[in-house]
C-alpha positions as CSV (number, residue, x, y, z in Angstrom):
1,M,68.0,87.5,128.6
2,S,70.5,84.8,127.7
3,I,69.8,81.3,129.3
4,R,73.0,81.4,130.5
5,T,72.1,85.2,132.4
6,Q,69.0,83.9,133.1
7,L,70.6,80.3,135.0
8,A,73.2,82.8,136.8
9,E,71.0,84.4,138.5
10,L,68.8,82.0,139.2
11,L,72.9,80.6,141.3
12,V,73.1,84.3,143.1
13,D,69.7,84.2,144.9
14,A,70.3,80.2,145.9
15,L,73.8,81.4,147.3
16,K,72.2,84.5,149.1
17,D,69.9,82.2,150.7
18,Q,72.8,80.9,152.0
19,N,74.6,83.9,152.8
20,V,77.8,83.8,149.7
21,E,77.2,86.9,148.2
22,T,78.1,86.7,144.4
23,T,76.8,88.1,141.5
24,A,75.5,86.9,137.8
25,A,78.6,87.6,135.6
26,A,80.9,86.1,138.7
27,V,79.0,82.9,138.4
28,E,78.1,83.1,134.9
29,A,82.5,83.3,134.0
30,L,82.6,79.6,135.5
31,F,80.0,78.1,132.8
32,G,81.9,75.3,130.9
33,T,80.5,72.5,129.4
34,P,80.8,69.0,130.3
35,P,83.4,66.9,128.9
36,K,80.9,64.0,127.6
37,P,77.9,65.3,125.6
38,E,75.3,62.9,126.9
39,M,76.1,63.9,130.5
40,G,74.7,67.9,129.7
41,D,75.0,70.9,127.9
42,I,76.5,73.7,130.8
43,S,78.6,72.7,133.1
44,I,79.2,74.6,136.6
45,P,81.5,74.0,138.9
46,T,81.4,74.6,142.6
47,F,84.5,74.1,144.2
48,V,84.7,78.3,144.0
49,W,81.6,77.9,147.4
50,A,83.7,75.4,149.3
51,K,84.9,77.9,151.6
52,E,82.4,79.9,152.0
53,L,79.9,77.2,153.3
54,R,82.4,75.4,154.8
55,N,80.9,72.3,152.8
56,A,82.6,69.3,150.4
57,P,81.7,70.5,146.8
58,P,79.4,67.6,145.4
59,R,76.8,68.5,148.2
60,I,77.0,72.0,147.9
61,A,76.6,71.2,144.1
62,A,73.5,69.0,145.3
63,S,72.1,71.3,147.3
64,L,72.2,74.3,144.9
65,A,70.9,72.3,142.0
66,E,67.9,71.3,144.0
67,A,67.4,74.9,144.8
68,I,66.8,75.7,141.7
69,T,66.1,73.2,139.7
70,P,62.4,74.8,140.1
71,K,63.0,77.6,138.6
72,A,65.0,76.8,136.0
73,T,63.0,73.7,134.8
74,A,60.5,76.4,134.6
75,L,62.4,78.1,131.6
76,E,61.5,77.3,128.0
77,E,65.2,76.2,127.2
78,I,65.5,74.1,130.5
79,A,65.4,70.7,130.1
80,S,66.6,69.5,133.4
81,V,69.5,69.7,136.3
82,E,70.6,67.3,137.8
83,A,74.4,67.6,140.4
84,L,77.5,65.1,139.6
85,G,79.8,64.9,141.7
86,P,81.0,68.3,142.4
87,Y,79.4,69.7,139.2
88,I,75.6,71.1,138.7
89,N,74.8,69.4,135.0
90,I,72.2,71.8,132.7
91,K,70.9,70.0,130.2
92,L,68.9,71.6,127.4
93,D,65.6,71.2,125.3
94,V,66.7,70.7,121.9
95,G,64.0,72.5,120.0
96,A,63.8,76.1,122.2
97,R,67.7,76.1,122.1
98,A,67.5,75.2,118.3
99,K,64.7,77.6,117.1
100,R,67.0,80.3,119.1
101,V,70.9,79.5,117.5
102,L,69.2,78.8,114.1
103,G,66.7,81.9,114.5
104,A,69.5,84.4,115.3
105,A,72.2,82.0,113.4
106,R,71.0,82.6,109.4
107,T,72.3,85.9,108.0
108,R,75.4,87.3,108.5
109,A,74.9,90.0,111.0
110,Y,75.2,86.9,113.4
111,A,77.6,87.7,116.3
112,Q,78.0,91.9,115.1
113,Q,78.7,92.8,118.7
114,S,78.5,96.0,120.2
115,I,81.5,95.9,122.9
116,G,83.0,98.0,121.4
117,E,80.9,101.1,120.3
118,G,82.1,104.7,120.3
119,Q,85.9,103.3,120.6
120,R,88.4,103.6,118.4
121,V,91.2,100.3,117.6
122,G,94.4,101.7,115.7
123,I,96.5,98.9,113.6
124,D,99.7,98.9,112.1
125,F,100.6,96.5,109.9
126,S,102.6,95.3,106.9
127,S,104.7,98.4,106.4
128,P,106.8,96.7,103.6
129,N,110.4,99.0,102.9
130,I,109.8,101.1,99.7
131,A,111.4,100.0,96.5
132,K,112.1,96.0,97.4
133,P,109.7,93.7,96.5
134,F,106.8,92.8,99.0
135,G,108.8,89.7,100.2
136,I,107.1,86.9,102.7
137,G,108.2,87.8,105.7
138,H,106.0,90.7,105.2
139,L,103.2,88.0,105.3
140,R,102.3,87.4,108.9
141,S,102.0,90.9,109.8
142,T,99.3,91.2,106.7
143,A,97.6,88.4,107.6
144,I,97.6,88.9,111.3
145,G,97.0,92.8,110.8
146,N,93.9,92.3,108.7
147,S,92.2,89.9,110.7
148,L,92.4,91.8,113.8
149,V,91.2,94.2,111.7
150,R,87.9,91.9,111.4
151,I,88.2,91.2,114.3
152,Y,87.4,94.7,116.5
153,Q,85.3,95.9,113.7
154,K,82.9,92.9,114.5
155,L,82.8,93.6,117.9
156,G,81.8,97.5,116.9
157,Y,85.0,99.5,116.8
158,E,85.7,102.0,114.6
159,V,89.2,100.4,113.3
160,I,91.8,102.5,111.8
161,R,94.0,101.2,109.9
162,F,98.1,102.1,109.6
163,N,100.2,100.8,107.1
164,H,103.9,102.5,108.7
165,L,106.3,102.3,105.3
166,G,109.7,102.2,105.5
167,D,110.2,105.2,102.8
168,W,113.4,106.7,104.8
169,G,117.1,106.7,105.3
170,T,120.7,105.6,104.0
171,Q,120.0,103.1,101.8
172,F,117.4,105.4,100.1
173,G,121.0,107.3,99.4
174,K,122.5,104.2,97.6
175,L,119.4,103.6,95.8
176,M,119.6,107.3,93.7
177,C,123.5,106.3,93.7
178,A,122.4,103.4,91.9
179,F,120.6,104.3,89.4
180,E,122.8,107.5,88.6
181,R,125.0,105.1,87.4
182,W,122.9,102.1,85.6
183,G,119.4,102.8,85.9
184,D,117.3,102.2,83.2
185,E,114.1,103.9,82.5
186,D,111.9,101.2,80.8
187,K,112.7,98.9,83.0
188,L,111.8,101.1,85.7
189,E,108.4,101.3,84.2
190,Q,107.7,98.1,83.5
191,D,109.0,96.7,86.6
192,P,110.1,99.1,88.7
193,I,110.0,97.1,92.0
194,L,112.7,94.2,90.6
195,H,114.5,96.3,88.6
196,L,115.0,98.3,91.6
197,Y,115.5,95.8,93.9
198,D,118.2,94.6,91.3
199,L,120.2,97.4,91.7
200,Y,120.8,97.6,95.3
201,V,121.6,94.4,95.4
202,R,124.3,95.3,92.5
203,F,125.0,98.1,94.8
204,H,125.9,95.8,98.0
205,A,127.3,93.8,96.1
206,L,130.1,95.4,94.2
207,A,130.0,98.2,97.3
208,K,132.2,95.1,99.2
209,E,134.3,93.8,96.3
210,S,135.2,96.6,94.7
211,P,135.6,99.3,98.4
212,E,138.1,101.3,96.0
213,M,134.7,103.0,94.0
214,G,134.1,104.7,96.9
215,L,130.3,103.6,96.8
216,E,129.2,103.7,100.0
217,D,130.4,107.2,100.0
218,E,128.3,108.4,97.4
219,G,125.7,106.8,99.0
220,R,125.9,108.8,101.9
221,A,126.2,111.3,100.1
222,W,122.4,110.8,97.7
223,F,120.9,110.6,100.9
224,K,122.6,113.5,102.6
225,K,121.1,115.3,99.2
226,L,117.5,113.8,100.5
227,E,117.5,115.3,104.1
228,D,118.2,118.7,102.9
229,G,115.5,119.0,100.2
230,D,117.6,119.0,97.0
231,E,115.4,118.8,94.2
232,K,116.8,116.1,92.1
233,A,117.0,113.8,95.0
234,Q,113.5,114.7,96.2
235,A,112.3,113.4,93.0
236,Y,114.0,110.2,93.1
237,W,112.7,109.5,96.0
238,E,108.3,110.2,95.0
239,R,108.9,108.5,92.1
240,F,110.4,104.9,94.0
241,R,107.9,105.7,96.0
242,A,105.0,106.2,93.9
243,L,105.8,103.1,92.0
244,S,106.2,101.3,95.5
245,L,103.0,101.7,96.5
246,R,101.6,101.2,92.9
247,E,103.4,98.0,93.0
248,F,101.9,97.4,97.0
249,E,98.5,97.7,96.3
250,R,97.8,95.3,93.9
251,I,99.4,92.9,95.5
252,Y,97.4,94.0,99.2
253,A,94.0,94.1,95.9
254,R,95.0,90.1,95.4
255,L,94.5,89.7,99.5
256,D,92.0,91.7,99.5
257,V,93.9,93.8,102.4
258,G,93.4,97.7,102.1
259,F,94.7,100.3,104.6
260,D,93.4,104.5,106.0
261,H,96.8,105.4,106.1
262,Y,100.6,104.6,103.9
263,W,101.8,107.0,106.7
264,G,105.7,105.8,106.2
265,E,108.5,107.0,108.7
266,A,109.1,110.2,105.8
267,Y,105.8,111.5,107.0
268,Y,107.1,112.0,110.5
269,N,110.2,114.0,109.6
270,N,109.1,117.2,110.1
271,M,107.7,116.7,114.2
272,L,111.7,115.3,115.0
273,D,112.9,117.9,116.8
274,A,109.4,118.8,118.6
275,L,109.9,115.3,119.5
276,V,113.4,114.8,121.0
277,E,113.5,119.0,122.8
278,D,110.2,117.2,124.8
279,V,112.4,114.0,125.7
280,R,114.7,117.4,126.9
281,K,112.6,119.1,128.4
282,K,111.0,115.8,130.3
283,G,114.6,115.8,132.0
284,L,115.0,112.1,130.4
285,L,117.8,112.4,128.1
286,V,121.2,111.0,129.1
287,E,124.4,111.5,127.1
288,S,126.1,108.3,125.8
289,E,129.7,108.1,123.3
290,G,128.0,111.4,122.0
291,A,124.3,109.4,121.2
292,Q,121.6,110.6,123.1
293,V,119.7,108.3,125.1
294,V,117.2,107.0,127.5
295,P,118.5,104.8,129.8
296,M,116.4,101.6,131.1
297,D,119.0,99.7,133.7
298,E,116.4,99.1,136.4
299,L,113.8,97.4,133.4
300,E,117.2,95.6,132.7
301,L,117.0,96.9,128.6
302,P,119.0,98.7,126.4
303,P,118.9,102.5,126.7
304,C,116.4,103.8,123.8
305,L,118.6,105.3,121.6
306,I,116.7,108.6,120.7
307,V,119.8,110.4,118.5
308,K,122.5,109.4,117.4
309,N,126.0,110.6,117.6
310,D,126.3,112.4,114.1
311,G,122.5,114.1,115.1
312,A,121.2,111.3,113.1
313,T,117.1,110.3,114.0
314,L,116.3,106.4,114.6
315,Y,113.2,103.6,114.4
316,A,112.7,104.9,117.7
317,T,112.5,108.2,117.7
318,R,110.0,107.9,114.2
319,D,107.3,105.5,116.1
320,L,107.8,107.4,119.2
321,A,106.8,110.5,116.9
322,A,104.1,108.5,115.3
323,A,102.8,107.8,118.2
324,R,102.1,111.2,119.4
325,Y,100.6,112.1,116.4
326,R,98.4,109.8,115.6
327,Q,97.0,109.7,119.3
328,E,96.3,113.4,118.9
329,Q,94.1,112.8,115.7
330,Y,92.4,110.3,116.8
331,D,92.3,109.8,120.4
332,F,92.8,105.6,120.5
333,E,90.9,103.1,123.6
334,K,93.4,101.2,122.0
335,F,97.0,101.3,119.8
336,I,98.6,97.4,118.4
337,Y,101.4,97.1,117.1
338,V,101.5,94.0,114.4
339,V,105.6,93.5,114.2
340,G,108.0,91.0,114.6
341,A,108.9,88.9,117.9
342,E,112.7,90.3,117.0
343,Q,111.0,93.6,117.7
344,I,109.8,93.4,121.4
345,V,113.2,95.1,123.1
346,H,112.3,97.9,120.8
347,F,108.7,98.3,121.5
348,R,109.2,98.1,125.3
349,Q,111.1,100.9,125.0
350,V,109.5,103.1,123.3
351,F,106.7,102.9,125.5
352,E,108.2,103.3,128.7
353,V,109.5,106.7,127.3
354,L,106.0,107.5,126.9
355,R,105.0,107.0,129.9
356,R,108.2,109.0,131.2
357,M,106.2,111.2,129.2
358,D,103.7,111.2,131.0
359,Y,101.3,110.1,128.1
360,D,98.5,107.9,129.9
361,W,97.3,106.1,126.4
362,A,100.9,104.8,126.3
363,D,99.5,102.1,128.4
364,R,96.6,101.5,126.1
365,L,99.6,100.4,122.9
366,E,100.1,96.6,122.4
367,H,102.9,95.3,120.0
368,V,101.6,91.5,119.0
369,P,104.6,90.2,117.8
370,F,104.7,86.8,115.2
371,G,106.9,84.5,115.2
372,R,109.5,83.9,111.8
373,I,108.4,81.2,108.4
374,H,110.9,78.7,107.6
375,G,111.7,76.6,104.8
376,I,111.2,78.5,101.4
377,S,113.9,78.7,99.1
378,T,114.5,81.9,97.7
379,R,115.1,83.6,93.6
380,K,117.5,86.3,95.0
381,G,119.7,86.7,98.3
382,T,118.1,85.6,101.6
383,L,114.5,87.5,100.0
384,V,111.5,84.9,98.7
385,F,108.9,87.4,96.9
386,L,105.9,87.2,98.0
387,E,104.8,87.0,93.2
388,D,106.1,84.0,93.5
389,I,105.1,82.4,96.1
390,L,101.6,82.7,95.0
391,E,102.5,81.3,91.6
392,R,103.4,78.0,92.7
393,G,100.4,77.9,95.0
394,E,98.4,78.7,92.2
395,T,100.4,75.9,90.0
396,R,99.4,73.9,91.9
397,V,95.6,74.4,92.8
398,R,95.4,74.4,88.3
399,E,97.2,70.8,88.8
400,I,95.0,69.5,91.4
401,L,91.3,71.1,90.4
402,A,92.4,70.7,86.2
403,D,89.6,67.6,86.4
404,R,86.8,69.4,87.5
405,N,84.0,70.5,86.1
406,L,84.2,74.5,86.8
407,P,82.8,77.7,84.5
408,D,86.0,78.1,82.4
409,D,85.5,81.2,83.4
410,E,85.3,81.1,86.4
411,R,88.1,78.4,87.1
412,E,91.4,80.9,86.8
413,I,89.7,83.3,89.5
414,I,89.0,79.6,91.9
415,V,92.2,78.8,91.2
416,Q,93.3,82.2,92.9
417,Q,90.5,81.8,95.5
418,V,92.2,78.8,96.8
419,T,95.2,79.8,96.7
420,V,95.0,82.7,98.7
421,G,93.0,81.1,101.3
422,A,96.0,78.3,101.8
423,L,98.7,80.5,102.0
424,I,96.4,83.0,104.2
425,F,94.5,80.3,106.8
426,Y,97.8,78.1,107.4
427,D,99.4,81.3,108.3
428,L,96.7,82.2,110.7
429,S,96.3,78.7,112.4
430,R,99.5,78.7,114.1
431,G,99.5,80.5,117.0
432,R,101.0,84.0,116.1
433,I,103.9,83.5,117.9
434,K,105.4,80.4,116.9
435,N,107.7,79.8,113.9
436,Y,106.2,77.6,111.4
437,D,107.7,75.7,108.0
438,F,106.4,77.1,104.6
439,D,104.8,73.5,103.0
440,W,102.5,73.8,100.1
441,D,101.4,70.3,100.1
442,Q,100.3,71.1,103.5
443,M,98.2,73.8,102.8
444,L,96.5,72.4,100.6
445,R,95.5,69.3,102.1
446,G,92.1,69.0,101.3
447,L,92.2,70.1,98.3
448,G,92.2,66.4,96.3
449,P,89.7,64.2,96.4
450,N,88.1,62.0,99.5
451,E,91.0,64.3,101.5
452,R,90.6,65.9,104.4
453,G,93.2,68.0,106.3
454,Q,92.7,71.4,109.0
455,T,93.2,74.1,106.6
456,G,91.8,76.7,103.7
457,P,90.7,74.5,101.1
458,Y,88.7,72.2,103.2
459,L,86.8,74.7,105.2
460,Q,86.5,76.6,101.0
461,Y,85.4,73.1,99.6
462,T,82.9,72.8,103.1
463,H,81.6,76.4,102.8
464,T,80.7,75.0,99.1
465,R,78.5,72.0,100.5
466,L,76.9,73.7,102.9
467,A,75.9,76.3,100.6
468,S,74.3,73.7,98.2
469,L,72.6,72.2,100.5
470,V,70.7,75.3,101.0
471,T,70.1,75.6,97.5
472,T,68.8,72.5,96.6
473,F,65.9,72.7,99.1
474,Q,65.1,75.6,97.7
475,E,65.6,74.2,94.1
476,R,63.1,71.6,95.7
477,Y,61.0,73.1,98.1
478,G,61.3,77.0,97.9
479,D,62.7,79.5,100.0
480,L,63.2,78.0,103.4
481,P,60.4,78.9,106.3
482,N,61.2,81.1,109.2
483,M,62.4,79.5,112.8
484,D,58.6,79.6,113.7
485,A,57.2,77.4,111.0
486,I,60.2,74.9,111.7
487,D,60.2,71.8,113.7
488,T,63.4,72.3,115.4
489,A,62.8,69.3,118.1
490,L,63.6,67.1,115.3
491,L,67.2,68.1,115.4
492,D,67.3,65.7,118.7
493,G,70.1,63.7,117.9
494,L,73.6,63.5,120.3
495,A,75.6,65.2,116.8
496,E,73.0,68.0,115.7
497,G,73.1,69.1,119.1
498,Q,77.2,69.6,119.4
499,I,77.2,71.5,116.2
500,I,74.2,73.6,117.3
501,A,76.3,73.7,120.7
502,H,79.5,75.4,118.5
503,I,77.5,77.8,116.3
504,E,75.9,78.9,119.5
505,R,79.9,79.7,120.7
506,F,80.5,81.6,118.1
507,P,80.4,85.5,120.0
508,E,82.4,84.1,122.7
509,V,85.0,82.9,119.9
510,I,85.1,86.6,118.8
511,R,86.0,87.8,121.7
512,Q,88.6,85.7,122.8
513,A,90.0,86.2,119.8
514,A,90.0,90.1,120.6
515,Q,91.2,89.5,123.7
516,H,94.2,88.2,122.9
517,N,95.1,89.1,119.4
518,E,94.9,85.7,118.2
519,P,93.3,84.9,115.4
520,S,94.5,80.9,115.5
521,T,91.1,81.1,118.1
522,I,89.2,82.0,115.1
523,S,91.0,78.8,112.9
524,H,90.5,76.5,115.2
525,Y,87.0,76.7,115.8
526,A,86.4,77.2,111.8
527,I,87.9,73.4,112.0
528,E,85.2,72.2,114.9
529,L,82.8,73.5,113.0
530,A,83.4,72.0,110.1
531,E,84.6,68.4,111.1
532,L,81.7,68.4,112.9
533,F,79.3,68.6,110.1
534,N,80.7,66.8,108.2
535,A,80.7,63.9,110.3
536,Y,77.2,64.1,110.7
537,Y,77.1,64.4,106.7
538,S,79.4,62.0,106.2
539,S,76.4,59.2,108.7
540,G,73.9,59.7,106.1
541,N,72.2,61.7,107.2
542,R,69.8,63.0,104.0
543,F,69.3,67.3,104.0
544,V,67.2,67.1,101.5
545,S,64.4,64.3,101.7
546,D,60.5,63.6,100.7
547,D,60.2,64.2,104.1
548,Q,59.8,67.9,104.1
549,A,59.9,69.0,107.7
550,L,63.0,67.0,108.6
551,S,64.4,68.4,105.8
552,S,63.4,72.4,107.0
553,A,65.2,71.7,110.2
554,R,68.1,70.5,109.0
555,V,68.5,72.3,106.5
556,A,67.8,75.6,108.9
557,L,71.1,73.5,110.6
558,A,73.2,73.7,107.5
559,L,72.3,77.6,106.8
560,S,73.3,78.2,109.9
561,A,76.5,76.3,109.8
562,E,77.2,78.0,106.5
563,V,76.5,81.7,107.8
564,V,78.9,81.0,110.7
565,L,81.5,79.5,108.5
566,A,81.7,82.2,106.0
567,E,81.8,84.3,108.7
568,S,84.5,82.8,110.1
569,L,86.2,82.9,106.9
570,Y,85.5,86.7,106.5
571,L,87.5,87.8,109.7
572,L,90.2,85.3,109.1
573,G,90.8,87.3,105.8
574,V,90.1,83.9,103.6
575,P,87.8,84.1,100.4
576,L,84.9,82.3,99.9
577,P,84.6,80.7,95.9
578,E,81.0,80.0,95.0
579,K,82.2,76.1,93.3
580,M,84.9,74.3,93.9
């Protein structure tokens, strides 16, 4: 039982003596942190009991502090209990707290939790379009989704990762038309995505400039062939899809992102007729201008379009079929769609249709929206290629690291890790719903000499510094002793206490990130940890000295900070260079 829970139970007993019934969980939920570290480690407000006790909060605080002090201070970790105004402030014993926290945070298993044990979470993210380059616009969904996968896994959930590829629609008919007219087999093999995209751009330019060519009609005819199972059209589609997926997987490997299923829109084609019929049987469909829709006037939403007037299905139809099939296959406790904020109305409509179909699991579906990235120059049209962005970043990182003493065989790996880390962290350090401006200068702050910045490279560098302190200790004294042999009372300074308190918060921070589906919660936590440690380090506190006892205590602190920072960056999808 944690020291916080023990304190909460003491307060429950004291309140019961005053005829107030509550629970330890309710009391513990009130616990906070005093505004100044010297005031204590835990602060408990008493306002909530003022009405029942018919007393002023300062008097309640004084009474409860007096009641719990004898038993509280008998606990190993409690140093003092003091009433200050309407708050009860608790100071913890430095050595006992440090031994518990640092003892737990010595391995990457720290903060692994069992909240989700035996439960599945599905996460739909990334979802690029076949035959188009992986654009910067897909970065946010990919980064946020991958981080949420790792966060939920850390909480003990089984997570199933879905990539709902855009692999169906009239655009494929247009692409087939373009390839028939201008396709080049050699270019297709050498750089399939770029060649297919060039063809697509050429098709649209000519269709607009020279409508007499009839390209639009020809494209629709090719898609009709695909829908009807034409052998040549099917072969084109399968080839374009396979080549695209090969390229996507290469980019995902650079980002260390993986999926369990690449079930695109086409995967659900044979489920659509049954889905539409079931919506009809529920009495939900209404004809509108020849189309079949589900009205949603009472929700002040536009109608959800299920079947167009030409009999074609739409995104909503496919998302309905996909949701039902996935739930049948996996029985998810929760299913998350990481899709841009421009689709908020779409998902409200889809979820509402599923509720009206009487699926109780519809309330367990959640759209996790995000804002846009601004300020990037384009290479072709309006599409920004992610690989172009990465290459630009790598060029900048190589320039900054040119004078660093790095092993030649590792230099390029480090360049790639720093570039990806800078890009991913910058994205995830912003609140996901916010738009932000793309800026490599800001992303790489902290990488240059004597620079500091709230960036991925700054955290990566801090991690390498922490790891090197542990290595230096081992070179001088051997392996770090177990916690029982370390005098943690030596970590009695205010700075050490702040770092230990921050490390202790890590499990709760992970829970908060999952509760709000907000990776930036972990980004901000990691920055605070790095800043606390670097301030302590820069104040002249030596970690490895002739005083082995003090060195052991400080390096135990460094090891725990290194573990927690490494795990924080892993949860964000930021790679960890061994050197920088």
